[in-house]
C-alpha positions as CSV (number, residue, x, y, z in Angstrom):
1,E,0.0,0.0,0.1
2,A,3.0,2.3,0.8
3,L,4.3,1.8,-2.5
4,V,1.3,2.9,-4.4
5,L,0.6,5.6,-2.4
6,G,4.1,6.9,-2.9
7,A,3.7,6.6,-6.5
8,L,0.6,8.7,-6.6
9,P,0.0,12.7,-5.9
10,T,-0.9,13.5,-2.5
11,S,-3.9,14.6,-4.0
12,L,-5.4,11.5,-4.6
13,H,-4.3,9.4,-1.3
14,S,-7.8,9.9,0.2
15,R,-9.5,8.5,-2.8
16,V,-7.4,5.4,-2.8
17,H,-9.2,2.5,-1.1
18,F,-7.3,-1.0,-0.8
19,V,-9.0,-4.6,-0.7
20,Q,-7.9,-8.0,-0.3
21,D,-7.6,-10.6,-3.2
22,L,-9.2,-13.3,-1.3
23,G,-8.8,-15.9,-4.4
24,Q,-5.1,-14.9,-4.7
25,T,-4.4,-14.8,-0.9
26,Q,-6.0,-18.6,-0.3
27,T,-3.9,-20.3,-2.9
28,K,-0.7,-22.5,-2.0
29,I,-1.2,-22.8,1.6
30,F,1.6,-25.2,3.1
31,P,4.0,-25.6,5.8
32,F,7.1,-23.8,5.8
33,K,5.5,-20.9,3.4
34,F,4.9,-18.1,5.7
35,I,1.2,-16.6,5.6
36,P,0.6,-13.2,6.7
37,P,-1.8,-13.5,9.5
38,T,-5.1,-11.8,9.2
39,K,-6.2,-9.1,11.7
40,P,-9.0,-7.0,11.8
41,K,-9.4,-4.7,9.1
42,K,-7.9,-1.1,9.7
43,S,-7.7,1.6,6.9
44,N,-8.1,5.3,6.6
45,S,-11.7,4.9,6.1
46,I,-12.7,2.1,8.2
47,S,-11.5,0.3,11.3
48,N,-12.4,-2.7,13.3
49,D,-10.4,-1.7,16.3
50,V,-13.2,-0.9,18.7
51,F,-12.8,1.1,21.9
52,H,-16.5,1.8,22.8
53,M,-18.8,-0.9,23.2
54,E,-21.7,0.6,21.6
55,D,-19.7,0.6,18.3
56,L,-20.4,-3.2,18.2
57,D,-24.4,-2.3,18.3
58,S,-24.7,-2.4,14.7
59,L,-23.4,-6.0,14.2
60,S,-25.8,-9.2,13.4
61,G,-25.0,-12.9,13.5
62,E,-23.3,-15.1,15.6
63,F,-19.7,-14.3,17.0
64,L,-16.8,-16.3,18.7
65,I,-15.1,-14.0,21.3
66,E,-11.7,-14.8,22.6
67,P,-9.5,-13.3,25.2
68,K,-7.0,-10.6,23.9
69,Y,-3.7,-11.4,24.7
70,D,-0.5,-8.8,24.8
71,G,2.2,-11.0,23.4
72,V,3.8,-11.7,20.2
73,R,1.4,-13.4,17.0
74,V,3.5,-16.3,15.8
75,Q,2.6,-19.3,13.4
76,V,3.6,-22.9,14.4
77,H,4.4,-24.9,11.0
78,R,5.1,-28.7,11.2
79,E,6.2,-30.9,8.2
80,D,7.0,-34.5,9.4
81,D,9.7,-34.3,12.0
82,E,10.5,-30.5,11.5
83,V,8.9,-27.5,13.3
84,R,9.4,-23.8,12.3
85,I,8.0,-20.8,14.4
86,F,7.5,-17.6,12.3
87,T,6.5,-14.3,13.9
88,D,3.8,-12.2,12.1
89,G,6.6,-10.3,10.2
90,G,7.9,-13.8,8.8
91,N,10.8,-14.3,11.2
92,R,12.0,-17.5,12.2
93,I,12.4,-18.0,15.8
94,E,12.0,-21.8,16.8
95,E,15.5,-22.1,18.0
96,K,14.6,-20.1,20.9
97,F,11.5,-22.1,21.9
98,P,12.8,-25.7,22.2
99,H,9.8,-26.6,24.5
100,L,7.2,-25.2,22.2
101,V,8.7,-27.2,19.2
102,K,9.0,-30.6,21.2
103,D,5.3,-30.2,22.3
104,A,4.3,-29.6,18.6
105,L,6.4,-32.7,17.4
106,S,4.3,-34.6,20.1
107,Y,1.1,-34.5,18.2
108,P,0.2,-37.7,16.1
109,Q,-0.5,-35.3,13.2
110,K,2.6,-34.9,11.0
111,S,1.6,-31.8,8.8
112,F,-0.1,-28.7,10.1
113,I,-0.1,-24.9,10.5
114,L,-1.3,-23.1,13.9
115,D,-1.9,-20.0,14.6
116,G,-1.7,-18.0,18.0
117,E,-0.1,-15.7,20.4
118,L,2.9,-16.1,22.3
119,V,2.8,-15.0,26.0
120,K,5.3,-14.9,28.7
121,Y,4.0,-15.7,32.3
122,K,5.5,-14.8,35.8
123,G,3.8,-17.3,38.1
124,N,0.0,-17.0,37.3
125,S,0.6,-13.1,35.9
126,R,0.7,-12.4,32.1
127,L,3.3,-10.1,31.3
128,S,3.5,-7.4,28.6
129,H,4.4,-7.6,24.8
130,K,7.8,-5.8,25.8
131,E,9.0,-9.0,27.7
132,V,7.9,-11.4,24.8
133,A,9.7,-9.1,22.4
134,G,12.9,-8.6,24.6
135,Y,13.3,-12.3,24.6
136,I,12.8,-12.9,20.7
137,H,15.1,-10.1,20.0
138,S,17.7,-11.2,22.4
139,E,20.9,-13.0,21.9
140,I,20.8,-16.9,22.9
141,S,23.6,-18.7,23.6
142,S,24.5,-21.8,21.8
143,N,26.0,-23.2,24.6
144,K,24.2,-26.5,25.8
145,N,24.9,-25.8,29.2
146,N,23.0,-22.5,28.8
147,P,19.9,-23.3,26.8
148,P,17.1,-20.9,25.7
149,D,15.1,-20.0,29.0
150,D,11.8,-20.8,27.4
151,F,10.0,-22.3,30.4
152,N,7.8,-19.3,31.2
153,F,6.1,-18.9,27.7
154,K,2.7,-20.4,26.3
155,F,1.6,-20.7,22.9
156,K,-2.1,-19.3,23.1
157,L,-3.7,-21.5,20.0
158,F,-6.7,-19.8,18.6
159,D,-6.6,-21.0,14.9
160,L,-5.7,-23.7,12.0
161,L,-4.6,-23.1,8.6
162,Y,-3.6,-26.3,7.5
163,L,-4.0,-30.0,8.5
164,E,-2.3,-33.2,6.8
165,G,-2.4,-31.8,3.2
166,V,-5.6,-30.0,3.3
167,D,-5.9,-26.0,3.3
168,Q,-8.4,-25.2,6.1
169,T,-8.6,-21.6,5.6
170,S,-11.9,-21.3,3.6
171,L,-13.9,-23.4,6.4
172,P,-15.8,-21.4,8.8
173,L,-14.2,-20.3,12.0
174,E,-16.2,-22.6,14.3
175,Q,-15.4,-25.4,12.3
176,R,-11.6,-24.7,12.5
177,K,-11.9,-24.3,16.2
178,K,-13.7,-27.7,16.2
179,L,-10.8,-29.3,14.3
180,L,-8.5,-27.8,16.9
181,E,-10.5,-29.4,19.8
182,D,-10.4,-32.7,18.1
183,F,-6.8,-32.9,17.2
184,F,-4.6,-30.5,19.2
185,P,-5.1,-31.2,23.0
186,D,-3.4,-28.8,25.7
187,T,0.2,-29.7,26.3
188,N,2.4,-27.8,29.0
189,F,3.5,-25.0,26.2
190,I,0.3,-25.0,24.0
191,Q,-2.7,-24.2,25.2
192,K,-6.0,-23.3,23.2
193,A,-7.4,-20.2,23.7
194,K,-10.8,-20.1,25.6
195,Y,-13.6,-19.0,23.5
196,E,-17.6,-18.3,23.6
197,K,-20.2,-18.5,20.9
198,V,-22.8,-15.5,21.1
199,K,-25.3,-13.8,19.0
200,A,-24.7,-10.1,18.3
201,H,-27.2,-8.9,21.0
202,D,-25.4,-10.6,23.7
203,L,-21.8,-9.4,22.7
204,S,-21.4,-6.8,25.4
205,Q,-22.3,-8.9,28.3
206,E,-20.1,-11.7,27.1
207,I,-16.9,-9.5,26.2
208,K,-17.0,-8.1,29.8
209,R,-16.7,-11.8,31.0
210,V,-14.2,-13.3,28.4
211,S,-12.0,-10.2,28.1
212,T,-8.4,-10.2,29.6
213,S,-7.1,-6.9,31.0
214,E,-6.3,-5.9,27.3
215,G,-9.7,-6.8,25.8
216,A,-11.1,-9.1,23.4
217,M,-11.4,-10.5,19.9
218,V,-14.7,-10.7,18.4
219,K,-14.9,-12.9,15.1
220,K,-17.8,-13.8,13.0
221,S,-18.5,-17.5,13.5
222,D,-18.7,-18.5,10.1
223,S,-15.6,-16.2,8.8
224,G,-12.9,-17.8,6.8
225,Y,-9.4,-17.2,7.9
226,F,-8.8,-14.1,5.5
227,E,-12.0,-12.5,6.1
228,G,-10.6,-9.5,8.5
229,D,-13.5,-7.6,7.5
230,N,-15.6,-9.9,9.8
231,W,-13.0,-9.7,12.8
232,Y,-12.9,-7.2,15.7
233,I,-10.7,-6.2,18.6
234,W,-12.3,-4.6,21.5
235,N,-10.0,-2.7,23.4
236,R,-9.9,-2.0,27.4
237,H,-7.6,1.1,26.9
238,F,-7.5,3.9,24.5
239,E,-4.3,3.0,22.8
240,I,-2.6,3.8,19.5
241,D,0.5,2.8,17.5
242,V,2.1,5.6,16.3
243,L,5.4,6.3,14.1
244,V,8.0,8.4,15.7
245,A,8.9,11.3,13.7
246,G,11.2,13.0,15.9
247,V,13.2,12.4,19.2
248,Q,14.1,15.3,21.6
249,A,16.5,13.8,24.4
250,N,16.1,15.6,28.0
251,K,18.7,15.8,30.6
252,G,18.1,12.8,33.1
253,G,17.7,10.3,30.5
254,S,14.1,10.8,29.4
255,F,12.8,11.5,25.9
256,N,10.0,13.1,24.1
257,Y,8.9,11.7,20.8
258,A,7.1,13.8,18.0
259,C,4.5,11.2,16.4
260,V,2.6,10.8,13.3
261,I,-0.3,8.4,12.5
262,G,-1.7,7.4,8.7
263,N,1.2,5.6,6.9
264,K,4.9,6.3,6.2
265,A,4.0,7.5,2.6
266,N,1.4,10.1,3.8
267,P,2.1,10.8,7.6
268,I,-0.3,12.9,9.8
269,P,0.9,14.5,12.8
270,I,-1.0,13.6,16.1
271,G,1.5,15.5,18.6
272,T,4.4,14.8,21.1
273,T,4.3,12.2,23.9
274,Y,5.1,12.8,27.5
275,S,8.7,12.1,28.4
276,S,9.7,8.3,28.9
277,T,12.6,6.4,29.7
278,I,12.0,4.1,27.0
279,R,14.4,4.7,24.1
280,A,13.0,4.6,20.5
281,K,14.5,5.8,17.4
282,T,13.0,7.9,14.4
283,G,11.0,5.5,12.2
284,E,10.2,2.8,15.0
285,I,6.6,2.1,16.1
286,I,5.6,3.2,19.4
287,R,2.5,2.2,21.4
288,V,1.0,5.2,23.3
289,R,-1.9,5.2,25.7
290,V,-4.1,8.3,25.6
291,D,-7.0,9.8,27.8
292,H,-8.6,10.7,24.5
293,V,-8.0,11.8,20.9
294,T,-9.6,15.0,19.4
295,K,-10.3,15.5,15.4
296,T,-11.0,19.0,14.4
297,D,-11.5,19.2,10.5
298,D,-8.5,17.0,9.4
299,R,-6.3,17.4,12.2
300,F,-5.8,15.3,15.2
301,T,-4.5,15.9,18.8
302,W,-4.2,13.7,21.6
303,N,-4.6,14.1,25.3
304,A,-2.1,12.7,28.0
305,P,0.1,10.7,25.6
306,R,2.0,8.1,27.8
307,V,4.7,5.8,25.9
308,L,3.9,2.1,26.7
309,D,6.7,0.1,24.8
310,I,8.1,-0.3,21.4
311,R,6.3,-2.3,18.9
312,S,8.8,-4.2,16.9
313,D,6.3,-6.4,15.4
314,K,4.6,-3.2,13.5
315,R,5.8,-1.8,10.1
316,E,3.0,0.9,10.3
317,P,1.5,3.3,12.5
318,D,-2.1,3.1,12.9
319,P,-4.2,4.7,10.1
320,V,-6.6,7.4,10.8
321,G,-9.9,5.2,10.6
322,V,-8.5,4.1,14.3
């Protein structure tokens, strides 16, 4: 999208809308070929990131509600006796998670692709995305006396893309969930995400019951894997991903960040963050929690912007639709 917008005059950017070619995307699904994970739709004109429960009132039909985890989205691929783990950016990380690999190899099924979220725990408490990403990006020693320390991680399994030679992505989500129940029992390091099936008019009540401290995922029960139009995120907090456009270093080791939204090809200023000890670079994506955002004409301003962490898994800031 950024390349297309960059090739067009700025005056045309607001008139360009991107749609997903489902037929092309769903071909050639097989293990060890990275598949860009489907996420709720976000664009300049529409966003399925929901911050107010009443924004779900217009929905109809039946939905599956899952907890939202503050981890790193990954795919676990297996073909015979080999397992590869991909982040949502397509990077391989299986060497850092030998226990997850071992559990994936314990299933009698020899060929599959699983989709889920890597989450880190301390006791019974889930840690933040920052803790998961920090481990993934850390240097791991190859010394056998100092193996990867992945004991505190769980793979929260919520979708199935491929099983024993068959592309499952066009199956309704509810049927894919049934296959997970039938063929992938929980292990020490692989745990299926819990979910509830509800009708649209019961969404608000069930979301409050199922959601984590971060929020909940809401997906149409009959949606195919590549139908991000039918997936929603309910966010418990007002948080947005923004691009760092400028860095001001302060005495004492803190930083203020001038930030933009939109996309890298057509950035829109939103303001400067409060001081933070988190060190980010120009061009990186950071997650910021705010009290509210105000839109006046085509300009956006935020109130009380606190930097939470660096989103190394993100390539673009949130579009104006969010």
